[in-house]
C-alpha positions, 0 to 999 in steps of 0.5 A, spaced: 345 700 708 338 699 707 335 704 702 332 708 707 338 710 710 341 711 703 335 716 701 336 720 708 343 721 707 342 723 700 337 727 702 342 731 706 347 731 701 342 735 697 340 740 702 346 742 704 348 742 697 343 747 695 342 752 701 350 752 703 353 751 696 347 754 691 349 747 687 343 743 685 341 735 683 339 733 677 334 728 680 333 721 676 340 722 673 345 717 673 352 720 674 358 718 668 363 717 673 368 716 667 366 724 664 372 726 670 379 724 670 381 726 677 376 728 683 377 733 689 376 728 696 375 731 703 374 726 709 373 726 716 372 721 721 368 721 727 367 718 734 361 719 739 356 714 739 358 711 733 365 711 729 366 712 722 368 716 717 364 720 711 368 723 704 366 727 699 369 728 692 367 732 686 370 734 680 376 740 681 372 745 677 366 744 681 371 745 688 373 751 685 366 753 684 364 751 691 370 755 693 367 762 689 360 761 692 363 762 699 368 767 697 364 771 692 368 771 686 367 767 680 370 760 679 375 762 674 378 767 680 385 764 683 382 765 689 377 760 687 382 755 685 387 755 691 381 755 696 378 749 693 380 744 698 378 748 703 372 750 701 371 741 699 373 740 707 368 746 709 362 743 705 364 736 708 364 739 715 357 741 715 354 734 710 358 729 715 354 734 722 347 734 718 348 726 717 350 725 724 344 728 727 339 725 722 342 717 723 342 718 731 338 725 732 340 731 736 342 729 743 349 725 742 355 728 742 360 726 736 367 728 737 371 730 728 377 728 726 382 733 722 378 734 715 383 731 709 383 733 702 386 731 696 386 728 689 382 721 687 383 718 681 377 716 676 379 709 677 378 710 685 371 713 684 368 707 681 370 704 687 367 709 692 360 708 688 360 701 689 362 701 696 357 699 701 356 706 703 358 709 697 353 714 693 353 717 686 350 723 684 348 728 678 350 735 681 349 740 676 350 735 670 358 733 673 358 726 679 358 727 686 361 722 690 359 721 698 361 715 702 359 714 708 363 708 712 360 706 719 363 700 721 357 696 724 352 699 720 347 704 721 341 706 725 335 704 722 329 709 720 329 716 724 331 716 731 326 719 735 325 726 738 321 727 743 321 729 750 326 724 753 331 725 747 331 733 746 328 735 752 321 739 753 318 741 747 316 749 747 
């Protein structure tokens, strides 16, 4: 995956985290992957104009914070802990949709598979980060991992959105 595509995908994640989850990225900071013992990872496959998988891993405490932001309660509320996996899956659903639109434009239709969530050990986190489509970010001082796996690669550069691709412009 070229650097431009990685930047575009990273910007999608950052925007979604800020606007939907009220979590902010620490620009220029390298995340300390070893600072977390176990991550909560969510994953979803997609098929359509391309097929692949998008996965997101966050520390457990951040997963509870995601849930609390969605539910409007405190992160230490038992309801936040109970909904942490669902919150991760929901934010991943949003991230995946935005990534697909960023990479392929608004016209193609994609079918998303079932969202899955489960633990990811710190040793596996390093593998995620080092993978072809792996990226690591520092979000409010904690590592957040994103992995975009698209066999055959991703399209280079922005997709055009003109009258033929997106319909008449108003």
